[in-house]
C-alpha positions in Angstrom: 85.1 76.0 -37.3 86.6 79.4 -37.7 83.5 81.3 -37.6 82.3 84.4 -35.8 79.4 86.5 -35.1 79.9 88.7 -38.5 79.1 84.9 -40.2 75.6 84.6 -38.7 73.1 86.7 -40.5 70.6 88.8 -38.2 67.2 85.9 -40.5 64.5 84.4 -38.6 64.3 81.4 -41.4 60.8 79.8 -40.7 60.8 75.8 -40.3 57.6 73.7 -42.3 56.4 71.9 -40.4 56.9 69.0 -42.1 60.4 69.4 -42.2 60.4 70.2 -38.3 61.1 66.7 -37.2 64.3 66.9 -39.8 65.3 70.5 -38.2 65.7 68.1 -34.6 67.8 66.0 -36.1 69.7 68.6 -38.0 70.1 70.3 -34.4 71.1 67.0 -32.5 73.5 66.8 -35.4 75.6 70.2 -35.3 78.2 68.6 -33.4 79.2 65.6 -35.6 80.4 67.5 -38.4 83.7 65.9 -40.7 86.7 68.4 -40.7 89.3 68.4 -43.0 92.5 71.2 -43.7 89.6 73.1 -45.7 87.7 73.2 -43.8 84.0 71.2 -42.4 83.0 68.4 -45.5 79.6 67.5 -44.7 78.3 65.9 -41.6 79.2 62.4 -39.7 75.9 60.7 -41.1 77.5 57.2 -38.3 75.4 58.8 -36.0 72.2 60.2 -37.4 69.9 56.1 -37.6 70.6 56.8 -33.4 69.5 60.7 -33.6 66.5 59.2 -36.3 65.5 56.9 -32.9 66.4 59.4 -30.4 64.0 61.7 -32.1 61.6 59.1 -33.3 61.9 59.3 -36.8 59.2 57.1 -38.9 60.3 57.7 -42.9 63.7 58.2 -42.2 64.6 58.2 -46.3 62.5 61.4 -46.0 64.3 63.0 -43.2 68.0 62.0 -44.7 66.8 64.1 -48.1 65.9 66.9 -46.3 69.2 66.7 -43.3 71.0 66.6 -46.6 69.3 69.5 -47.9 70.6 71.6 -45.0 74.1 70.1 -44.7 74.3 71.0 -48.2 73.5 74.6 -47.4 75.1 75.1 -43.9 78.2 74.0 -45.9 77.8 77.0 -48.3 77.2 79.2 -45.5 80.5 78.6 -43.8 82.6 78.2 -47.0 81.4 81.9 -48.1 84.2 83.5 -49.1 87.2 81.2 -49.0 
């Protein structure tokens, strides 16, 4: 995706315990970005139901909401300066 070491901050971010399961799914989907000519456009949601099952997610609607917040934030970071 064209990211370099300069694209990453040395900031440690705490993940709230109630969001941790969704964060695990988000990390598991780290290789599942849809990419076009302008770079990443979003996660491939087709893999999320399977990942949620493997992570034991009970409340898929809440997890999806949390993942979409993380996805939007990641896209903003990836496309900064573009």
